[in-house]
N, C-alpha and C positions, 0 to 999 in steps of 0.2 A: 421143349421147343418153343419156337422162335412165331411171330406174333403173323409171320404168314402163315404159322402151319395151323394157328389159330384156327385165322378164317378161311385156312380151305377144306378144314374140318366143319363151320360152321355154314358151310354153303353146303357144304355133298347133303348133313344133316338137315340146313331146311328145302334144300331140294327131294332129300327123300319122305320130307311129312307134308309139301303139296301134291307128289307123287301119290303118296298114298291115301293120303286127305280128297284129292278129286275121281282114284279108283274108284275108292268105295264109298260114294256120293251116294248114288242108287243104294247101296245097301241101309246107309245112316239111316237113309229119311224111313220113317213112318208110316208115306202113304202110299197110295200106288196113282203114281205119275204113265201119263204117257206123252210123244214128245206128237205134237203136232200135227196135221196132216201134213200141210211144206215139205216139214224136215223127214219125217218117213220117206218123202219119196222122191227127195234128194243123197240121202242117205244109200236109196237102192244104185245109183249112181257113180258112186263116190269111190268102188276100187278098181272101174274101170278110168278112173279118170287119172284118179294116182297110180296106175299101169301105167299108162298111157304116156305120161308127165315125164315118165323113168325111163319108159322103155323108148318111146321117138326120138328124144334127142340121142340116145346109142347109135342110134340105126341112121341119121341121116346128117351127121357135123362128126365132127374131128377134130376132139381142142376146141370147141363150140362154134367151129365156122361149119356151114355145110360142103355137106362135098360137092364136089365140083366133076365125075367121071361115074358113068352107069358100072365101071370095075369095079365096084366092091361087091365080096362078098356079103356085107351084113344086107344087102338089098336083095336080092336072090335069095337069100336064106328067111328073111324076114316075110319075105311071097311064098315063099315053098310050103312055112310052117303056118302060116295063115288060110292057105289053102290045104291045110291038111287040117288044121282044124273046125275049117266050117265045112268038109267031108264030112268026117270021124266025130267030130265032140269029143275028142282024146290030148290033153297034156300033155303024157308021156309021146303020144307017137308024134302031138305040133314035136315037141322037143327034138328028139331024134331026128323027125325027118330037117328038117331047121340046120341040126349038129351036122346030118349028111349030105349036109349040100354047101355050109360053111366050109367047112372043113378041109374037103377039098382044094376049095375053089383058092381057101385063104390061105394050105401046108403049100400046096402043089404050083399054084398059079403065083403065088405070092401076092391077092389083091387084095 
């Protein structure tokens, strides 16, 4: 083994230890504790914020540039998927409805 391999191994072991320590922090502590109210309230919005940060750029940009045409299958499928979700509150139907719009427009019309 050369120096690079030892360095890589040390970094992997170090990252693993940091991961285990931070994830088990709540089990190591012997005291019961609660997050402050402001943190609990903020965490309620974290999933939707993370999802929006990932999904919205995929819908409105192409290679980092805003789309300039309405002839994009992603726009129509996002609108239909959103409407289905608010109508039925069913994630599977949302996905199926969005894909039912996306695939014909993308594959059939080349949008």
